[in-house]
C-alpha positions in Angstrom: 133.9 41.0 137.9 135.8 43.5 136.0 133.9 46.4 133.7 136.8 47.7 130.8 136.7 51.2 129.1 138.6 54.0 126.6 138.8 56.8 128.9 140.1 60.1 127.2 142.7 61.6 129.7 143.1 65.8 130.2 146.5 65.6 128.4 147.8 64.1 125.6 149.9 60.8 126.5 150.5 58.9 123.6 150.6 61.3 120.3 148.4 60.5 118.1 145.9 58.6 120.9 143.2 60.1 122.3 142.1 57.1 124.4 143.6 54.8 127.0 142.3 51.3 128.3 141.2 51.1 131.9 139.2 48.7 133.8 136.6 49.2 137.0 134.8 46.5 139.6 132.2 49.0 138.9 129.7 49.4 135.7 130.4 53.3 134.5 128.4 55.5 132.2 129.8 56.7 129.3 130.6 60.6 130.3 131.7 59.9 133.8 134.9 61.8 135.2 137.2 59.4 136.5 140.6 59.8 137.9 143.3 57.5 136.5 146.6 56.6 136.9 149.4 57.4 134.1 153.1 56.4 135.6 153.2 57.7 139.0 151.2 60.2 138.7 147.5 60.8 138.7 145.5 62.4 136.2 141.8 63.1 135.3 139.7 61.6 132.2 136.4 61.3 130.7 135.0 57.5 130.2 134.1 57.4 126.5 132.8 54.3 125.8 133.4 50.5 127.3 134.6 47.7 125.7 135.9 44.1 125.2 138.6 42.9 127.8 142.2 43.6 125.7 144.7 41.4 125.4 146.8 43.3 127.6 147.2 43.9 131.3 144.9 47.4 132.4 145.5 49.5 135.5 142.4 50.4 137.6 140.2 53.5 137.3 141.0 54.9 140.8 137.7 57.2 141.6 134.5 58.4 140.0 132.4 61.6 139.9 129.5 60.0 140.4 127.2 62.4 137.9 127.8 61.7 133.8 128.7 64.3 132.1 125.6 65.2 129.0 126.2 63.5 126.1 126.5 66.8 124.4 129.2 67.8 125.8 131.4 64.4 124.5 130.2 66.0 121.2 131.3 68.8 121.4 135.0 67.6 122.6 135.1 65.2 119.6 134.3 68.3 116.9 136.4 70.8 118.5 139.2 68.2 118.3 138.6 66.8 114.4 137.4 70.8 113.6 140.4 72.5 115.4 143.0 69.9 114.9 143.5 69.9 118.3 144.2 66.8 120.9 141.4 65.9 122.6 143.4 65.9 125.3 143.4 69.7 125.6 139.8 69.7 125.0 138.8 67.9 127.6 141.3 70.2 130.1 139.1 73.4 129.0 135.8 72.4 129.5 136.3 70.5 133.1 136.9 72.6 136.1 139.9 72.3 138.0 140.0 70.2 141.2 137.2 67.9 140.6 138.5 65.5 143.2 139.9 67.7 145.8 139.0 66.7 149.4 136.4 69.6 149.8 133.3 70.0 151.4 130.9 70.1 147.9 128.6 73.4 148.4 125.4 73.1 146.4 124.2 76.6 146.1 121.0 77.0 145.0 120.7 80.6 143.3 116.8 81.7 143.3 115.8 85.5 142.7 112.6 87.3 143.6 111.2 88.4 140.4 111.0 92.5 140.0 109.2 95.0 137.9 107.0 91.7 136.8 106.6 91.8 132.8 103.5 90.4 132.6 101.9 93.1 130.5 105.0 94.0 128.8 104.0 95.1 125.5 106.3 94.5 123.0 106.8 96.3 119.7 105.4 95.5 116.2 109.4 94.8 115.2 109.5 92.0 118.0 106.5 91.0 117.6 107.3 90.2 113.8 110.7 88.4 114.7 109.2 86.5 117.8 106.6 84.7 115.3 109.4 84.0 112.9 111.6 82.5 115.3 109.1 80.5 116.9 108.2 79.2 113.2 111.7 78.1 113.0 112.3 74.4 114.2 116.4 74.7 114.7 119.3 75.6 113.5 121.1 79.2 113.6 119.6 82.3 113.6 120.9 85.7 113.2 119.0 88.2 114.8 119.8 91.6 113.6 118.5 94.2 115.6 119.7 98.1 115.8 121.1 99.2 118.7 117.9 100.1 121.2 115.7 97.6 119.1 115.5 95.3 122.0 117.0 92.3 121.2 117.0 91.0 124.7 113.5 90.9 125.3 113.4 88.7 122.1 115.8 86.3 124.1 113.6 86.1 127.3 110.6 85.4 125.4 112.3 82.1 123.5 113.9 81.6 126.7 110.6 81.3 128.5 109.3 79.0 126.2 112.9 77.0 126.1 112.6 76.8 129.9 108.5 76.0 130.1 109.3 72.5 127.9 111.8 71.4 130.5 115.1 72.1 128.8 118.0 74.8 129.9 118.9 78.0 128.3 122.6 79.0 127.9 123.1 83.1 127.2 126.7 84.3 126.1 128.1 87.3 126.4 131.5 89.0 124.8 132.3 90.8 128.3 131.8 89.6 132.4 131.2 93.9 132.0 127.7 92.7 130.3 126.8 90.2 132.5 125.4 92.7 135.2 122.7 94.0 133.0 121.6 90.7 131.1 121.3 89.3 134.5 119.2 91.8 135.8 116.4 91.6 133.0 116.5 87.9 133.3 116.0 87.9 136.8 112.7 89.5 136.2 111.6 86.5 134.8 113.5 83.5 136.0 114.5 82.2 139.3 117.0 79.2 138.2 119.8 81.5 136.8 123.9 81.1 137.3 126.5 83.0 136.4 129.5 81.6 134.7 132.8 83.8 133.8 136.4 83.7 134.0 136.4 85.9 137.0 135.7 83.1 139.3 138.1 82.1 141.6 138.9 77.7 141.6 136.7 76.8 144.3 133.9 79.4 143.3 133.6 78.1 139.9 133.9 74.4 140.8 130.8 74.9 143.2 128.7 76.3 140.4 129.8 73.6 138.1 128.7 71.1 140.8 125.3 72.6 141.4 125.0 73.1 137.2 125.7 69.2 136.6 123.5 67.9 139.7 120.4 70.1 138.6 117.7 68.3 137.2 115.8 71.3 136.8 115.5 73.5 134.0 118.1 76.7 134.2 119.3 79.6 133.0 123.1 79.6 132.5 124.5 83.6 131.8 128.5 83.9 131.1 131.4 84.2 128.5 132.9 82.2 125.9 133.4 79.1 128.5 129.9 79.1 129.9 128.9 77.1 126.5 130.6 73.9 128.3 128.3 74.1 130.7 126.8 70.4 132.0 123.5 71.1 131.7 121.0 68.1 131.4 118.9 69.1 128.6 120.2 72.1 126.7 117.1 73.5 124.8 118.7 76.7 123.6 122.0 79.3 123.0 121.7 82.6 123.0 125.1 84.6 121.8 124.4 88.2 122.3 126.7 90.8 120.5 127.9 87.8 118.2 130.0 90.1 116.4 132.5 90.2 119.2 135.7 88.2 118.4 136.1 87.2 122.0 133.7 84.5 121.3 137.1 82.8 119.3 139.3 81.2 122.0 142.8 82.5 121.9 144.4 79.7 123.7 144.2 76.2 122.9 141.9 74.6 121.9 141.6 77.7 119.5 137.9 77.2 119.4 134.7 79.3 118.1 131.4 79.6 120.4 129.7 80.4 117.4 130.8 77.2 115.7 130.4 74.9 118.4 126.8 76.5 118.9 126.1 75.7 115.4 127.1 72.3 115.4 125.4 71.8 118.7 121.9 73.1 117.4 122.6 71.0 114.2 123.2 68.0 115.9 120.6 68.1 119.1 118.1 70.1 117.0 117.7 73.2 118.7 117.9 76.7 118.4 121.1 79.4 118.2 120.3 82.9 118.1 122.9 85.5 117.0 122.2 88.5 118.3 123.8 91.7 116.9 123.2 95.4 115.6 127.0 94.8 113.1 126.6 91.4 112.2 130.0 89.5 111.2 130.4 90.1 107.3 131.6 86.2 106.7 128.5 84.8 109.0 126.1 87.4 107.3 127.2 86.4 103.9 127.1 82.7 104.8 123.3 83.1 105.6 122.3 84.9 102.7 124.2 82.4 100.5 122.5 79.3 102.0 119.0 80.8 102.4 119.4 80.6 106.2 117.4 82.6 109.0 118.3 86.3 109.3 115.3 88.6 111.3 115.9 92.1 111.6 114.7 94.7 114.3 114.5 98.2 112.8 112.4 100.0 115.5 113.4 101.2 118.8 112.2 99.7 121.7 111.5 102.9 123.0 108.5 104.9 121.3 109.9 108.0 122.5 113.6 108.0 121.7 115.1 111.1 120.2 117.7 110.3 117.5 121.0 111.6 118.3 122.9 114.7 116.3 125.8 113.5 115.0 128.4 115.6 113.9 132.0 115.1 112.5 135.4 117.0 113.6 137.9 117.2 110.9 140.9 117.2 113.4 143.0 117.9 110.3 141.2 122.0 110.7 141.9 121.5 114.9 144.5 123.5 116.2 143.2 124.3 120.4 143.9 120.8 121.3 146.1 117.9 120.1 143.4 115.1 120.3 140.3 117.0 122.0 138.5 119.4 119.7 136.9 122.9 121.0 133.2 121.5 120.5 133.6 118.2 122.5 135.1 120.4 125.1 132.6 122.4 125.1 129.7 119.9 125.2 131.8 118.2 128.0 131.3 121.4 130.3 127.7 122.0 129.3 127.1 118.3 130.7 128.9 118.6 134.0 127.2 121.7 134.1 123.6 119.9 133.8 124.6 117.0 135.6 125.0 115.0 132.3 127.5 112.2 131.2 129.6 112.0 128.4 131.3 109.0 127.3 134.6 109.2 125.6 135.4 106.3 123.2 139.1 105.4 122.1 140.4 102.4 120.2 143.2 101.9 121.8 144.2 98.7 119.5 144.8 101.2 117.2 147.5 103.0 118.9 150.1 101.0 116.7 153.2 102.9 115.2 150.7 104.3 112.3 151.7 106.8 109.3 149.2 109.2 108.7 149.1 113.0 107.7 147.8 115.0 109.7 146.8 117.4 107.4 144.9 115.4 104.6 144.3 112.0 106.4 146.4 109.8 103.9 147.4 107.1 105.5 150.0 104.3 104.1 149.1 101.2 103.0 150.7 97.9 101.6 149.5 97.9 97.6 149.4 94.3 98.1 146.9 93.6 101.1 145.8 97.2 101.2 146.5 96.9 104.8 148.1 99.7 106.4 151.7 99.5 107.1 153.9 99.2 110.4 156.6 101.7 111.4 159.1 99.9 112.3 161.7 102.3 114.5 164.7 99.9 114.4 164.9 100.1 111.0 163.0 103.2 109.9 161.0 101.2 107.6 157.6 101.0 106.8 156.5 97.2 106.6 153.5 95.0 105.8 152.9 92.1 108.4 151.1 90.0 106.1 152.9 89.7 102.8 156.5 91.4 104.3 156.3 94.3 101.7 158.3 96.9 102.7 158.4 100.3 101.8 160.5 103.7 102.8 159.3 106.0 105.0 157.7 109.0 103.7 159.1 112.7 104.0 156.2 114.6 103.1 152.3 113.2 102.1 152.4 111.6 98.4 148.5 113.1 98.1 148.8 117.0 99.8 152.9 117.3 99.6 152.7 118.7 102.9 155.2 117.4 105.4 153.0 117.1 108.3 153.0 113.1 108.8 152.7 111.4 111.8 153.8 108.5 113.6 151.7 107.5 116.8 148.3 107.6 118.4 147.2 108.5 121.7 146.3 106.3 124.2 143.4 106.3 127.5 145.9 107.7 130.1 146.8 110.3 127.8 143.3 111.6 127.6 142.1 110.7 131.4 145.3 113.2 132.2 144.5 116.1 130.2 140.5 115.8 130.8 141.4 115.9 134.6 143.6 119.3 133.9 140.8 120.9 132.0 137.7 119.3 134.2 139.7 119.1 137.9 136.1 119.2 139.5 134.9 116.2 137.4 134.4 112.5 138.1 136.4 110.9 135.5 136.5 107.2 135.2 138.6 105.3 132.7 138.0 101.5 131.5 140.6 99.8 129.9 143.2 96.5 129.8 145.1 98.4 132.9 142.7 99.4 135.3 142.2 98.0 139.2 140.1 94.6 139.6 137.8 96.3 141.5 137.3 98.9 139.0 135.6 97.2 136.3 132.4 97.9 134.6 131.1 95.2 136.0 132.1 96.3 139.2 131.3 99.9 139.0 128.3 98.9 136.5 125.2 100.8 139.2 127.3 103.9 139.7 127.8 104.1 136.0 123.9 103.9 134.9 123.3 106.0 138.6 125.4 109.1 137.0 127.7 109.1 139.4 130.5 109.8 137.0 130.6 113.0 135.0 132.9 111.5 132.3 133.9 108.0 131.3 136.6 106.8 129.2 137.2 103.5 127.7 138.2 101.4 125.3 136.0 98.6 123.1 134.7 97.4 126.4 132.1 100.5 127.1 131.5 100.7 122.8 128.6 98.1 123.5 125.4 96.8 125.3 125.1 99.8 128.2 122.4 101.4 128.8 123.3 104.9 130.4 120.1 107.0 131.1 121.9 110.2 131.9 124.3 110.2 129.1 124.3 113.0 126.7 127.1 112.9 124.8 129.4 110.3 122.9 133.0 111.8 122.2 134.9 109.4 119.7 138.4 110.6 119.9 140.4 109.6 116.6 137.8 107.5 115.0 140.1 105.8 112.1 142.7 105.0 114.7 141.5 101.1 114.2 141.8 101.4 110.7 146.0 101.4 111.4 145.9 97.9 112.3 147.5 95.6 109.4 144.4 93.2 109.5 141.5 91.9 107.2 139.3 92.6 109.9 140.1 96.5 110.7 137.6 98.0 108.5 134.8 95.6 110.5 135.7 96.0 113.5 136.1 99.9 113.1 132.9 99.8 111.8 130.9 97.9 114.8 133.1 100.1 117.7 131.9 103.2 115.9 128.2 101.5 115.3 127.7 99.9 119.2 129.4 103.4 120.6 127.1 105.3 118.7 124.2 103.5 120.2 125.0 104.1 123.2 122.7 107.3 123.0 119.5 108.2 121.0 117.6 105.3 123.6 115.8 107.7 125.2 113.5 111.0 125.1 116.1 113.1 126.2 118.3 115.2 123.3 121.7 113.7 122.8 124.7 113.3 120.7 127.9 112.2 119.3 131.0 113.9 118.2 133.2 112.1 116.0 136.8 113.5 115.9 138.8 112.2 112.7 141.6 112.8 110.3 139.9 111.5 107.8 136.4 112.5 107.3 134.9 111.7 103.5 136.2 107.7 105.0 133.5 105.4 104.0 134.1 103.1 106.8 134.2 106.0 109.6 130.2 107.2 107.9 129.1 104.3 107.5 129.6 103.6 111.5 128.4 106.9 112.6 125.1 106.7 110.7 124.7 102.8 111.5 124.4 101.9 107.9 124.8 98.1 108.1 123.5 97.1 104.9 125.6 99.5 102.9 128.8 99.0 104.8 128.5 95.1 104.1 128.2 95.9 100.4 131.7 98.1 100.6 133.2 95.4 102.8 132.4 92.2 101.2 133.7 93.7 97.8 136.8 94.4 99.1 137.4 91.1 100.5 136.4 89.3 97.1 139.0 91.4 95.8 141.8 90.5 98.4 140.8 86.9 98.4 139.9 86.8 102.2 136.7 85.4 103.9 134.1 84.5 103.3 136.3 83.9 99.8 138.7 82.0 101.6 139.9 80.2 104.7 142.6 80.8 106.5 145.6 79.1 108.8 147.7 81.1 111.1 150.9 79.3 112.1 153.6 80.9 114.8 156.7 79.9 115.5 158.9 81.2 118.5 162.0 80.4 119.5 164.8 82.5 121.9 166.5 84.0 119.5 165.5 86.3 116.3 167.7 84.6 113.8 166.2 81.2 114.7 162.8 82.2 114.8 163.1 83.7 111.2 165.5 81.1 109.6 162.6 78.0 110.6 159.8 80.2 109.7 161.3 80.4 106.3 162.1 76.7 106.1 158.4 75.6 107.1 156.9 78.2 104.5 158.9 76.7 101.9 158.2 73.0 102.9 154.5 73.9 102.9 155.0 75.4 99.6 156.6 72.2 98.2 153.9 69.8 99.8 150.7 72.0 98.5 152.1 73.9 95.4 148.8 76.3 93.7 146.2 74.9 96.1 147.4 76.9 98.6 148.9 80.6 98.7 151.2 81.7 101.4 151.4 84.9 103.1 155.0 85.9 104.9 156.6 84.7 106.9 156.7 87.9 108.5 157.0 89.2 112.3 154.2 88.8 114.1 152.1 92.1 115.4 153.4 91.7 118.6 156.9 89.8 117.5 158.5 90.0 121.0 157.1 88.1 123.9 158.1 87.0 126.8 158.7 83.0 125.3 161.3 85.2 122.5 160.6 86.3 119.3 157.2 85.5 117.0 157.2 85.7 113.6 153.8 83.9 111.7 152.4 82.2 108.4 149.3 82.7 107.1 148.1 80.2 104.8 145.1 80.6 102.5 143.0 78.1 100.8 139.5 77.3 98.7 139.2 73.9 100.7 139.6 73.8 104.0 140.3 70.7 104.8 143.6 71.2 102.5 144.2 73.5 105.6 143.3 71.1 108.0 146.1 69.1 106.8 149.1 71.2 107.2 147.5 72.0 110.5 147.7 68.4 111.6 151.7 68.4 110.9 152.3 71.7 113.5 149.4 70.6 116.0 151.9 69.2 118.4 155.3 70.3 117.0 157.7 72.3 119.6 157.5 76.0 119.3 154.6 76.3 116.7 150.7 76.9 117.5 148.0 76.8 114.9 145.0 78.8 114.5 142.2 77.6 112.0 140.0 80.8 111.1 141.7 83.1 113.0 139.3 85.7 113.5 142.6 88.6 113.3 145.8 87.6 112.2 147.3 90.7 114.4 
C-alpha cells in the first residue's frame, strides 16, 4: 500500500512552492526527516502532512530518519518563512544539521554532571525573591527581566528552570556569545545533570551527535547555546531563557534572517509557556512595546552580593590629555599599581567605532547629518562627508564649527595599537587581547579559567569582554574612547554605546574590594556616555525614545533593508536607483525611502554593495515589498534589521 505526503525540501525547487508530493510504502509521521529524489540528485526534506493520492505520478521517498521533529519546530519553520518573507526551504536548511543520512556510527553521548557546591541552602536577595514570585504568577508569554549588572539574574533563571524540569519539560537557554557559555554552564551544572551545549564552533560530526542525542532523549533536558540552539529538537519545550537579550547577535545576519527573541515569543504564545528576556540594558524597542501593551517587566534592583562596594567612576577629558595619544596619565598610573598589587585591569575599546570619523580633538564636536542626526562618514576618495542612510553630502571642514580650532581628526584607534602601546609601557605584564582577529585557541571561552583565575594582568578587548563576565581580581576598567561607537551612522548607535559602556562598567563593583572605572572621551558631557557610566537605564530610555520619535525610527516605524550587489560600481548604482524609483511609484506615500546609498561596507568580495532602506508605519507593506526581492538575483532583504550598517 502506498501513502502520499507533502514534503518540504531543504531548498527551493519550484519558485513560490514550498511543498512537493511523494509516496512511501511505510506510514510516516508529520515532522519526519526524509531523503527525496530531485532530478538526478537526492536532497533532504521534512514530511509536512499526508495527502490523498494525486492525479500525477509521484516519486518514492528514499529513506527516513526514525525520530520525527517535534511539532513546535514545524510551527517555527512556517512562522519564520511567513514573518520574514523567506522561502521555507532555506528555513529548513538552517534548522536541520548537516549529514543526517551520512553513513556513520551515531554516537549517543549522555552528558551527566556531578552537582558541585550544592545550593540547597542558597539564600535569595529580597529583589530575587520578589522577581521569582512575580514570574511564578505568570502563566505564559514574554517577560523582560530587567536586572542591574551583578543582581543575580542567573539565579532567577536557575530557579525557573528547576520548576520546568521538575514538571517533565525541557529548557533552552540562549546566550549571545560562545564566550559566555562557560560561565552559564558552570552555574547550571550545580543544579542539573542532563545538560547539552550547542554552538557554531562545533564540527559537523559533533553537532550532529549532540542533535541526535537531543532528539532521541525523552527526559527533561537543559540546552545551553548561542542563537541556533533555539532549534534544538527537544520533545517537550517548557521554557526559553535569553540571557543578555539586548544583544544584536540574536538576529541572524544570513538567510533566514530571523530574530531569536521574536521566534521565542511566538513559540511561547503558541505553546503557552514563558520566555524570560534577561538584560541590564533591555532593547528600547522591546521595553517600549512591553510598556505599551502592559506586558511583564520585572525589575532586579539589588546587587546579589550584600558586601559589594560600588566602583569609583571617573571621566577623563581626552582633549586635555597631552601625555599619550589614547592612554591617560590616570589610567597608566592605575595599571602600574594593579600590576604591582597582583590585580587585573580590563581595557575596553569599541572596535566597531573605528570607522573614518570627523571629530574635533579640542572640544569633541562631531560631524552629523542634518536629516538623520547620524554621524557622517568620511570618504577619502572624494574627500567628502557622506550620510550612509539618506545620502546627504557635506564638505569636510577645515576648522571646528563650534570652537574654531583646526584640531580635526579623522580616525580612531584599534585594539592592536592599544596592545602594542601597553606592551611598550608594561613589558613585564601578562597581556591578552580579545577581538575578531584573535586565534581560535585564544578565545574568552578557551581561556575562561585563566581570566577568572587572574593569570592575565591586562585584558584588552571589544564587545566580547563587555558583558556577562564576573572577574574576581579585576580592579580597574579602562574605557579608551567612549564616544567611538557614536561615530557609526546607525539609528542604534546611541543605544549600543550606552549598553556597552553600562555593561563594561558592570564588570566591577560586584565584590567587597575597591574598584574603579576610568572612562576616557572627547565628549565628557555627552548624555549617552554619562547615562552609560552611571548605568542609568531609565533616563537613557526616555532620552533615546524621544530621539527615535523625532526621527521616525523603531519603535515608531518598521524598517526593511534591501541590499544589491553587482560586480561593477556603475551597475550597482544603476540598479539600486532603478528599484528605489519602482518602489516609490508602486507604494507612494505609504512609505519613506532612505537612499539608495553605498552600504557601510561597500566593497565586498562579491562586488559593490548599495542599500535602500524602506520605512513604514505598517509592517505588512514592507512584507509586500520584500516579496518582490526575496529570491531576486543580486538582491537580499532584511526585515526588522537591528542595524542599518
